[in-house]
SENUGU-585984 format. One record per residue (C-alpha): residue in three letters; x negated, z negated, y negated. Coordinates in steps of 0.2 Angstrom, whole numbers, padded with zeros to 4 digits, always signed. Example, Ala and Ser with C-alpha at 12.3 -4.5 7.8 and 13.67 -1.06 7.14 Angstrom:
// SENUGU-585984
ALA-0062-0039+0022 SER-0068-0036+0005 
// end
This chain:
// SENUGU-585984
UNK-0181-0084-0006 UNK-0197-0077+0001 UNK-0198-0088+0016 UNK-0183-0080+0024 UNK-0189-0069+0039 UNK-0180-0053+0042 UNK-0181-0043+0058 UNK-0180-0024+0056 UNK-0174-0017+0073 UNK-0177+0002+0076 UNK-0172+0011+0093 UNK-0179+0027+0093 UNK-0180+0041+0105 UNK-0189+0059+0101 UNK-0188+0056+0082 UNK-0208+0059+0080 UNK-0203+0073+0066 UNK-0194+0060+0057 UNK-0200+0044+0061 UNK-0214+0042+0050 UNK-0202+0043+0035 UNK-0192+0030+0043 UNK-0207+0018+0045 UNK-0214+0022+0028 UNK-0197+0015+0018 UNK-0200-0002+0029 UNK-0217-0001+0024 UNK-0213+0002+0005 UNK-0201-0014+0003 UNK-0205-0024-0011 UNK-0198-0039-0001 UNK-0214-0043+0010 UNK-0209-0057+0023 UNK-0202-0044+0037 UNK-0206-0039+0054 UNK-0200-0022+0061 UNK-0198-0021+0080 UNK-0195-0003+0087 UNK-0191+0000+0104 UNK-0194+0016+0112 UNK-0180+0023+0123 UNK-0192+0035+0134 UNK-0199+0047+0121 UNK-0208+0063+0127 UNK-0214+0068+0111 UNK-0228+0060+0100 UNK-0218+0044+0096 UNK-0231+0034+0105 UNK-0245+0040+0095 UNK-0235+0038+0079 UNK-0231+0019+0082 UNK-0247+0014+0089 UNK-0254+0021+0071 UNK-0242+0011+0061 UNK-0245-0006+0072 UNK-0264-0003+0067 UNK-0259-0001+0051 UNK-0247-0016+0049 UNK-0246-0030+0060 UNK-0229-0033+0055 UNK-0224-0018+0065 UNK-0221-0022+0085 UNK-0219-0009+0095 UNK-0211-0010+0113 UNK-0205+0002+0127 UNK-0189+0001+0136 UNK-0193-0005+0154 UNK-0191+0009+0166 UNK-0178-0003+0177 UNK-0166-0004+0161 UNK-0152+0006+0158 UNK-0157+0020+0146 UNK-0148+0020+0129 UNK-0151+0016+0111 UNK-0139-0001+0113 UNK-0151-0006+0128 UNK-0166-0004+0115 UNK-0155-0013+0102 UNK-0153-0028+0113 UNK-0171-0030+0119 UNK-0177-0028+0099 UNK-0166-0042+0095 UNK-0170-0054+0111 UNK-0188-0051+0104 UNK-0184-0055+0085 UNK-0187-0071+0077 UNK-0178-0067+0058 UNK-0166-0077+0051 UNK-0158-0061+0046 UNK-0156-0045+0055 UNK-0158-0027+0049 UNK-0151-0013+0063 UNK-0160+0004+0056 UNK-0159+0021+0067 UNK-0177+0030+0067 UNK-0169+0044+0056 UNK-0161+0033+0041 UNK-0170+0027+0027 UNK-0171+0011+0016 UNK-0173+0011-0002 UNK-0188+0001-0007 UNK-0179-0013-0017 UNK-0163-0015-0003 UNK-0170-0031+0005 UNK-0175-0040-0010 UNK-0159-0036-0018 UNK-0149-0040-0002 UNK-0160-0058-0001 UNK-0158-0062-0017 UNK-0139-0061-0017 UNK-0141-0074-0003 UNK-0146-0087-0015 UNK-0131-0097-0016 UNK-0125-0094+0002 UNK-0140-0097+0012 UNK-0131-0113+0020 UNK-0117-0102+0029 UNK-0122-0098+0046 UNK-0109-0084+0046 UNK-0112-0074+0034 UNK-0119-0055+0030 UNK-0124-0044+0015 UNK-0117-0026+0011 UNK-0126-0014+0000 UNK-0122+0005-0007 UNK-0127+0019+0003 UNK-0125+0039+0005 UNK-0130+0052+0015 UNK-0146+0063+0015 UNK-0153+0079+0024 UNK-0173+0080+0021 UNK-0174+0072+0005 UNK-0168+0057-0003 UNK-0175+0063-0021 UNK-0157+0063-0033 UNK-0146+0056-0020 UNK-0137+0043-0029 UNK-0126+0030-0021 UNK-0107+0033-0016 UNK-0098+0021-0027 UNK-0083+0014-0016 UNK-0070+0001-0018 UNK-0077-0008-0005 UNK-0092-0012-0014 UNK-0088-0030-0017 UNK-0088-0046-0010 UNK-0075-0053+0004 UNK-0072-0070+0008 UNK-0070-0064+0025 UNK-0074-0050+0036 UNK-0057-0045+0043 UNK-0053-0041+0024 UNK-0068-0027+0023 UNK-0062-0021+0040 UNK-0043-0020+0031 UNK-0051-0011+0017 UNK-0058+0002+0027 UNK-0041+0007+0034 UNK-0035+0006+0017 UNK-0047+0018+0009 UNK-0052+0027+0025 UNK-0070+0024+0024 UNK-0084+0013+0034 UNK-0102+0007+0032 UNK-0115+0013+0042 UNK-0126-0001+0051 UNK-0141-0001+0041 UNK-0130-0006+0025 UNK-0128-0023+0035 UNK-0140-0037+0033 UNK-0134-0050+0045 UNK-0137-0068+0050 UNK-0145-0071+0067 UNK-0131-0084+0072 UNK-0117-0073+0067 UNK-0123-0060+0079 UNK-0126-0073+0093 UNK-0107-0078+0091 UNK-0101-0060+0090 UNK-0110-0055+0105 UNK-0124-0040+0108 UNK-0122-0021+0108 UNK-0110-0016+0121 UNK-0123-0006+0133 UNK-0109+0005+0142 UNK-0105+0014+0126 UNK-0111+0031+0121 UNK-0103+0032+0106 UNK-0094+0024+0091 UNK-0104+0008+0098 UNK-0109+0003+0080 UNK-0089+0004+0075 UNK-0088-0008+0091 UNK-0099-0020+0086 UNK-0099-0022+0069 UNK-0080-0025+0071 UNK-0085-0041+0082 UNK-0097-0046+0069 UNK-0084-0044+0054 UNK-0071-0054+0063 UNK-0082-0069+0066 UNK-0089-0065+0047 UNK-0085-0080+0035 UNK-0091-0071+0020 UNK-0097-0054+0014 UNK-0108-0054-0001 UNK-0112-0038-0009 UNK-0129-0032-0017 UNK-0127-0022-0034 UNK-0146-0017-0032 UNK-0153-0005-0018 UNK-0145+0006-0005 UNK-0146+0013+0013 UNK-0148+0032+0017 UNK-0140+0040+0031 UNK-0147+0055+0037 UNK-0134+0070+0040 UNK-0136+0085+0053 UNK-0153+0082+0060 UNK-0146+0087+0077 UNK-0131+0098+0081 UNK-0129+0088+0096 UNK-0132+0070+0090 UNK-0125+0053+0095 UNK-0109+0055+0086 UNK-0101+0073+0093 UNK-0090+0074+0107 UNK-0102+0084+0116 UNK-0098+0078+0135 UNK-0085+0068+0146 UNK-0092+0052+0144 UNK-0092+0054+0125 UNK-0076+0059+0123 UNK-0069+0045+0134 UNK-0080+0032+0128 UNK-0075+0036+0110 UNK-0057+0032+0116 UNK-0062+0016+0124 UNK-0072+0012+0110 UNK-0056+0012+0099 UNK-0046+0003+0111 UNK-0058-0011+0111 UNK-0057-0012+0091 UNK-0039-0012+0093 UNK-0039-0026+0106 UNK-0050-0038+0094 UNK-0041-0035+0079 UNK-0023-0038+0088 UNK-0031-0055+0095 UNK-0037-0060+0078 UNK-0021-0056+0069 UNK-0010-0061+0084 UNK+0000-0045+0079 UNK+0007-0032+0092 UNK+0004-0018+0080 UNK-0013-0009+0075 UNK-0020-0010+0057 UNK-0022+0006+0047 UNK-0041+0006+0051 UNK-0037+0008+0069 UNK-0023+0021+0066 UNK-0034+0031+0055 UNK-0047+0030+0072 UNK-0033+0037+0082 UNK-0029+0053+0071 UNK-0048+0056+0071 UNK-0048+0055+0089 UNK-0033+0065+0091 UNK-0040+0079+0080 UNK-0057+0079+0086 UNK-0059+0075+0103 UNK-0063+0091+0114 UNK-0056+0087+0131 UNK-0038+0085+0127 UNK-0031+0081+0143 UNK-0038+0062+0141 UNK-0026+0059+0127 UNK-0012+0060+0141 UNK-0021+0047+0150 UNK-0022+0035+0136 UNK-0004+0036+0130 UNK-0002+0017+0129 UNK-0015+0018+0115 UNK-0010+0034+0106 UNK+0009+0034+0108 UNK+0018+0047+0114 UNK+0024+0054+0097 UNK+0006+0056+0091 UNK+0002+0065+0108 UNK+0016+0076+0107 UNK+0012+0081+0088 UNK-0006+0086+0093 UNK+0001+0096+0107 UNK+0012+0104+0096 UNK+0000+0108+0082 UNK-0011+0115+0097 UNK+0002+0126+0101 UNK+0004+0132+0083 UNK-0013+0135+0082 UNK-0016+0145+0098 UNK+0001+0155+0093 UNK-0008+0159+0077 UNK-0023+0166+0085 UNK-0013+0176+0097 UNK-0004+0184+0084 UNK-0019+0188+0075 UNK-0025+0196+0089 UNK-0010+0206+0092 UNK-0008+0212+0074 UNK-0024+0216+0074 UNK-0022+0227+0090 UNK-0007+0235+0083 UNK-0017+0241+0067 UNK-0029+0248+0077 UNK-0019+0259+0088 UNK-0011+0268+0074 
// end
């Protein structure tokens, strides 16, 4: 099994403070037949020096800069990394996340009886971490198991209101080619949109019992997952509309599955520019939109009521 080349693709931008920790987690893999392709999105910190150092330390690291004429963004870097890669399987890894030292070997060993399947992927356990992974144990979830197809895993995302971060997956190259590359127009939830397409084309999901992925939490207040500007607010809605349409085409059903309904509720609760919800009533439905407005009105009423009561107490 050691003849299987794995391509680890890392987009990065101004992550010099944590990048070495991520690269070390790759370097420490007990499975050694890998290449690690890092694509810099135009960093202005010491990323360049760090990456040059690692390329000298180990020739399996490859460092590229996003061409200046290309669009900016992590998805552009991921797609460029894939085009440059040669691996039979692909591991997408963000430049602030980590892999346990035994993750790759565990996932490769899990593939032993399924290598003929061109549309297979492997999952693993995972958990959040902040500064250190010491004493971080994997989350035990109902989805830590094999599936006969990728849609059943998506369905269970909805049933158990959960998900898997990108670096949990080890994906066959042919499956990515069939599903299409990362959507370069999305600025948020791009992994949700991408892996929905991948899972809908997956014919077999196998779960590695050993090894885990570590997902860094709370590095920046304004990270890529936050609704920090108008584009991210709108792109978050558009990503879920795309996800909904992919699944409806797959199932040939008009109604949204629970996974998408959970996504809608998350958007209704967290979108900061509420006027956008009205523009996409065809997706959210009038009932959900009115419920959100009602909740917002109740919250505003309670705030005003508290202020008035405090003023009355002060005047006594």
